[in-house]
Phi, psi and omega in degrees: 000159191215182183299331180295327174302309181305311181297330179294314180303315180296328172294316183299319176300317188288315187279319191258339179083011173268127181305136179288333176294319177293321171297316177292332169296316181294328173298309182300318178293313177306321182282350169288314178296314184292326179299309184297330185288311193280332189246003184035051180254143183264009185293150170281112186243155183225140184248136176233121175253117185302122185296339184253327181253341176090006181297136180256124180234141182252130175236135185264135184249111191237150180270128181287128181231160170296305182237135182264122178262326183229104185290350180279342186247342183233162181219146182282155173306322182301311186284324178301316183292336172290340175264322172218109187301342193265358188290152180224170183301130180104331185295155172262126174250142180254124174242134190280127180225036181298122177289163188291324191253024182294335190296321181297308180307309178304312180298323183282316180304308176309317180300314184291321177295318180299317180299311185296318173295321175301306183305311174310301185304319179290333176283327173295322183295314182297310179302314178296323182295323185257345172307132179083359182260016176300142177087001175288156175256132177232155172249146181206179179233138185289125190259311194198177170241144176231098196056240189258357176291145164258124178274116178251130176270122178262005178110300177266339177204171173255140182239168183240136177245096181291162179311318189276007175241359182271161179275120187314321190276347185276136164251145188245135183230128168323126175111327181303128168280129183218142167271131176228160195248130183284121185258319192205134169233120180223152180272128181223160183301335181259014177108182182288145177248120181248116176260128184242161185227138170252348188256347189286143180297330172312321176302317173305314184303304182307314184291319167299322170303323189275333180261346183233105186298340179294323175292303181307322183275354175090358181290312175250151189232131167278110189281315188200150175221132179237127184224138165240093190317128171091354182240288186214144167228148173244139187229121180258129183229150185230145179256138174271350182236119179308324176285358177251124171284107192300318178299305179309320185287335175279319182291319175085160182304121185052036179058025184293321182292309183295321180295329171303317184287311176309315172305315175300338185253021181045051173084014168303129177289135182236117174268123171255121191252138175278124176281142173219143185287342174281112188298318180295320178294320184285319185294327176298311173305312180307320181282008172307144008278004179286155183263135183249138174274309186213156177226123177249124190260130168249096186303315183294320182262002179056047174238135181250130178250117186249131183252123180238157175303152169312314180289345183267339189313305185290336177292308187300318182284317178081161185310120185063013177088013188295308189293320172291318182295321175286334175286328173297317191288319185288326181269335185081016167244143171292127185240117177255114184255125183216164179248165184304331186293311181254003173288000000 
């Protein structure tokens, strides 16, 4: 190794933020193993890399003894004094034993260590960037498939969209641009693993924050979300400012804001509901688009008995019970729907 190698380490320190000294110490430790592997010795060896020139030297470290029992690990006081007249019994003395062709082994080992440390540092940078970003919204490109997982490229790293977080009705094609919700960031020996979702209700919240300034600014608040991903979602909203209509703010001019969210979700239907602290009013709103005649509340059992016109009954219940099911999930009430005829 030479001065160019030391200069390369200086460059790595600047660009990657990896300490040159830490790299050199790691290379020295790896070279000890490489020396023992290649020269099959039981000596105590120490490697020294000159910090200015990059020159590598191998030193055998021996203990100064009156009587030598193991010449690989010990040296007599008489022989030691030939190297350093000031040594005494018990001292450790270093004797250079650098093999003639050790430079090639040193260069290969150093390259491996540096590459490994760069990879580790880059993994740590990615982990640090994404740690604590659970619940964030990110945009990526569908890259490939790993079994049933969809691998999405975010530019700096790849994230995993597992089958249980995919929208059942969606098909994913390499090159597709998608917004995804960060579910989990964890550190592993192979680097950070970032799991994302397309089906989580949190994705709806983040998409509306993106499209509706009033939500982002905290004027309009999303109180609850009930979602059957790929099919239908109900969102309950409330305004902290009586002059701002929360439903109108989310729908946007000519429906533009809610339409942008629907398009991102490939056509998932979205009902925006006005939240109310009055349970009966809230449940009535939640059953939209059906019109409700009356809501009777049973506080103790958390049951709401809802009366709707005969012609609105199937609309209130919804296809396969979806409308009623989502309204119950949204409000936290068990909802029993009847019409005057069958009531």
